[in-house]
N, C-alpha and C positions, 0 to 999 in steps of 0.2 A: 328190871324196869320198876320204878316206884309206883305204888298205888297213890291215888290222888282223890281228894274230895273238893269239888268246887261248890262254894256256898253262894246262895242268893243270886243265881244267874237268871237274868230276864231274857228268855230265849226268843229269837226271831228266826224262823225257818221258811217263811213264805206261806204258811198255812193260814195265818190271820193277819189282819191289818193293824194289829196292836201287839206289843210284846207280851209274853206270858207273865204271870205273877212270879215273884222270886222263887227259884227252884234250885234244889241241890242236885249235883251230878257226881256220881261215883265212877271212878275210872280204875280199872285193874287189868294188867296184862295187855295193855294197848287198846282196850275196848271199853265202851261204856258199860258199866256193870249194873247201874240202877239210876233212875231219874225220878225225883219226887220231892215233896216238902219234908223238911226236918229229917233227913236221912240219918240213920245210925250206921256208920261205916268206919271201920278201923283203918284209917288211911295213914300212910307214912308222911304225906304232905297235905296241908289244907290251904286253900286260897279263897279269899272272899272277893267276889266280883260284883258286889252291890253297886259299885260306882260305874260299872260298864254294862253293855249289852252283849249278848253272846249269840253267835251264829255257828251252824255247822261249818266245817271247813269248806271253802268255796270250791266249785268245780268248773273248769273251762273245758267244754266239749270239743273245741276245735283249735288246736295249736300246732305249730311246727317248731319244735325245740331245736332242730338242726339248722333252721333258717338264719344264718349269721349275717346275711345281706339280703336286700330285696331283689337283687339280681340272682335268681335261682340257678340260671345257667352257669354263672361264675361260681356260685356256691358249690355246685357239683364238681368243680375243678379243684377245690381246696383239699389239702391233705386230710385224710380221715382223722388222724390224731388231733390235728388242730381244731377241726369241727367238733370233736368230742369234748375237748376242753372248753371251747366257747359255749357249747350246749349246756355244760354243767353250770356255767355262770348265768346263762339265760334262765335255767330252771330254778336256780337259787333265788333269783329276783322274783320269779312267779310265786314261789313259796312265801317270800317276805311280803307279798301283796295279799296273802291269805288264801291262795289257791293251793289246797292240799292234795287235789287230784286234777290231772289234766289228761285229756285224750289227744294223742298225737295223730294227725291225719295224713302222715306221710313223711318218712325219713328216719324217725327214731327206731333203733334196733334193740334186740334183746339185751345187749351189753349195757346200754343206757338204762333200760328198765331194771336190770339186776343191780346196777350201781345205786339206783334210787331205792330199791326194795331193801338192800343190805346196808343202807345209810353210809355208803362209801362217799356219797356226795349229799349235800343239802339240797333236796329236790322234792317236788310233789310226787305222789304216787302216779306212775306213768302207765297209761293204757295205750297199747300200740297196735297199729295195723302193718308195721313194717313198711315196705314200699307200696305206694299207691300204684294201681295198675292203669296204664294208658296204652293207646295204640300208636303206631307210627304217625307222626304229624299231629298228635293230640296234645292235651295239656300234660305237662312235664316232659315233652320232647323238646329240648332246648337247642337242638342242632341247627334249626333254620335251613334255608335253601342252599347255603354254601358249605355246610358241614356234613360229612358223610361217615362220621365215626360209627362203628358197629353198635347196635342198640344194646348189646350186653354190657356196655360200659357203665350205664347208670345203675345197674343192679349191685355193683361193687362199690359205689361211691356213697359214703355216709351223708354227704352234703346234698345228694339228690333226693327229692321227696318221692320220686316214682321210678318205675321201670317200664319198659316197653314190651308189649306182647301182642301178637296178631294171630287171629284164627282160633277156633275152638280148642284144639289141642294145646296151643301155647298158653291161652288164658287159663285153662284148667291146670296146667303144670305150674304156672306162675302163682296162682291162688294157693295151690297145695304147698308149694315151696314156702310161701310167706307164712302160712299156718305152721308148717314144720319148723320154721325158724323163730317161732314165738309169737306170731301175730294173734291178737285176740279177736279181731274182726277183719274184714276185707274192705279196703277203700278203692273205689274206681273213679276214673275221670270220664263221666258220661255226658259231658258238654265241653265246649271250648272254655278258655280261661283268659285271665288278664296277664299272667306272668310269662306265658310262653308265646313263641313268635308265629306259629303256623295255624292257629285254631281260633277262629272268630267265635264270639258268643252265639249259641244256637247251632253249633257244629255238632251233628249227631254222631258222636264217637262210639265205636264198637257197633257191631251188628246186633240184632235182636238175639240171634243164636248165641253170640259171645256173652251178652249180658245174662241170658238165662243159664248158661254154663257156669259162670262165676257164682251166681246166686245159688245154684245147686251144690257147688263145692262147699260154699260157706255153710249152707243148711246141713249138709251131710256131716260137717264137723261140729254142728251144734252152735253155730254163730250166725252172723248177719252181714249184710253189705251196706255200707254208707257210700253215697255217691255225690261227687262234685257236680252241681246242677244249677243253672240259671233259667234257661228258656223253658217256657211252659210245655211245648211239645216234647222236649227232651225229658222233662220231669214226668209227664204222663207215660211216656214210653218206658222209663225206668220203673215206675210203679207197676206197670203191666207185667214187667219181667221179675218182680218180687223184691225190688230194693226196699229196704226198711227205713233208712234214715237219709233225708235230703239235706245236704250241706249247702248253705247259702239260700237258694230258692227265690232270688230277688224278683224274677219275672213271672211268678205263678199267677194264673188267672183265678178269679173267684171260684169258678167251678172246680179247679184242681184243689184249692184250699179246702173247699167243702168236702171233696172226696177224701182228702187226708184226714180231716176231722172225723169222718164217719168210719174210715177203715183203720185208723189208729197208727199210721206211720208217724215218724218224728221229723221235725225240722230244726236245724241249727242255723239261725241267722247269724251273720258275722258283719254287722254294719260298720263297726269301728275301723275295720281294715280299709274299706273304700274311702272313708272320711280322711284317713291319714295317708293313704296311697296318693290321693289327689293333692294333699297339702305338702307331703314330704317324700313321696315315693322316688322322685327323680334325684333328690338330694342323697337318698340312701341307696341309689344304684339301680332303680327300676328303669328299664330301657324305655325310650320315647314311644315306641310302638305299643308298649303295654300301658303307659300313662294314657294314651289316646283311647283305650278301651274302657277306662274306669267309669266315665259318665253313662255308659250303656246300662250300668247296673246300680249306680250309687244311690240315687234318690228313691228308686222304686222299692227297694228292700224295706226301708223304714215305713213306707206307706202301707205295707202289707202286715205289719205287726198287729195292729188293732183288728184287722180282718181275721187273722189267724186265731186271735183270742176269742172273737165272737163265734167262730166256727169250731171251737173246741180242739184246736191243734196243740199238741204238747211241744213246747219249744225249749231247747236247751240253750244255755249260754255259750257263745262262741266268740273268739276274737280274731284268729287267723292272721296275726300280725307277723311281719318279717323284719329281720335285721334290726336297725336302730329304733324301729317303731314298736318293739315289744313293750317299751315302757308305758304305752297307752292301753295296755291290756284291760284295765279296770274301767276305762272310759265308755265301754259298751253299756255299763250300768246307766250312765247318764243319758246316752242316746235313747235307750229303750224306755227310760222313765218319762221321756217327753211324749210317749205314745201309749204307755201301759201303766196300770197301777203299780206302785212301788213294790207291794208285796208280791205281785206276779213276777216282777223283774228279779227279785231276790230268789223266788222259788225256781226260776229258770237256772240258777246257779247252785241249787241245793237239791230239793226233792225231785224236780223234773229232770235235772241233769243226771241224777242217779238212775232214773228210768231209761234215759237215752243210752246210758252205759251198761244197762242190764245189771245194775248193782244196787237195786232197791234194798233198803234195810242194812246195807253195809256202809254206805257213804251218804252224805247229803242230809243227814238227820242226826238228832241227838236222842238216841233211844238204846235200850239195853241190847247188847250184841253187836252194835255197829262199831266200826273203827272210831277210836276216840280222837277225831279230828275236830278242832274247835278254834274259833276266832273271837277274841274279845275286842269290842269296839268302844272307843270313848265317845259316846253319843248314840242317838237312836237313828239308824239308817232308814227306817220307815219315814222319818220326818226329813232327813237330809241324806240322800243316797250318796252324795259326794264323799261322805265319810268312808266309803269303801274304796276311794281313789287315793291319790297322792302317795303312791308307792308304799302303802301300808302305814303311813305316818300316824293314823288314828287307831292302830291296832297294837295295843301294848302287850298282848299275849297271843301266840299262835301255837297250838298243839297239833302234832301229827302222830297218830297212834299213841296218844298219851305222853309223848315226849315234847318238851318245850323247845321248839325250833326258833322261837323269838320271844324274848321276855324283857320287860323294863323293870325287873326287880320283883314282880309279883310271885315268882317262884325261885 
């Protein structure tokens, strides 16, 4: 891998509301070696980015790379090999939008992660939970009242984001199996959801004993539990059981937001998915009964962004899009910027996202020792955050671990 010296980079990482002064960035062996003014570094390649602004590689904390259609029940029926190939296409598009790391919240397996790590495919760095854990009749149980297929079916389907387990021994076994199979954290469905047929929002899935057992397994393996949650009661119950990361969180009360701010758990809002599920979900295969659930959560999530900021909640960037709606991944920047300072929105996809993934100092920053993930932007996103949209059209250079995965001739 070639060493590289980037000259005159004006860095934007969310720590300030203005770009840095022109700075040099030395890259060696896939990592940032040094960052500072007028560096002396014997590089094999030199690129001057004085005409661009530079961000750390972006991080999306909530994706489903195997979601080739919004109808996730149908997605689970598709051949594993076909889903894998489509997932590679989905991930390449994410990378071309500047997302060099994504955290998959259900579905991606160790094979897809290894393919990304070994550059067999052009893809972001993939952080996986394997299959999300759900109980019978919960979120990711797509059987509905007229289908009696054995629950073990979903565990073998790449296109299924989850698997079903009931009772303390089963949830312990499922959590341990996912970690054995390469999961880096555990995802649970601790509330009802939009995409599955039998679980209304506010449905208290899993018992308290089941939730605590899953958290204990994750903790014993040195990792954490992220939970799909909307309803305030369900969120407080999950927090009581030791859940670390709240996915969505649309219906949180002020009291719960304040508690999270004080206790230090994380929240990953995913507003863009509801926006486009309402607009396009049915077109891309979302069943009518799921479309009917969207308004229960759509508007309230955006209203809570400013409250979470005021109460000190760390928020990661999340999109959670499905099927043909993946193309809107970057529009979450625009939605959040209507309610939050632009620097905070960028930080949610850089430094704060790295905290959510427990990868501080490795990703989401331009600092010695971190992976050399970098995005050059034609224009200042602090002044116009839409420059981070349009499928990466304003990004002439994207580096992942020091390797140019997109270039317009700069390298």
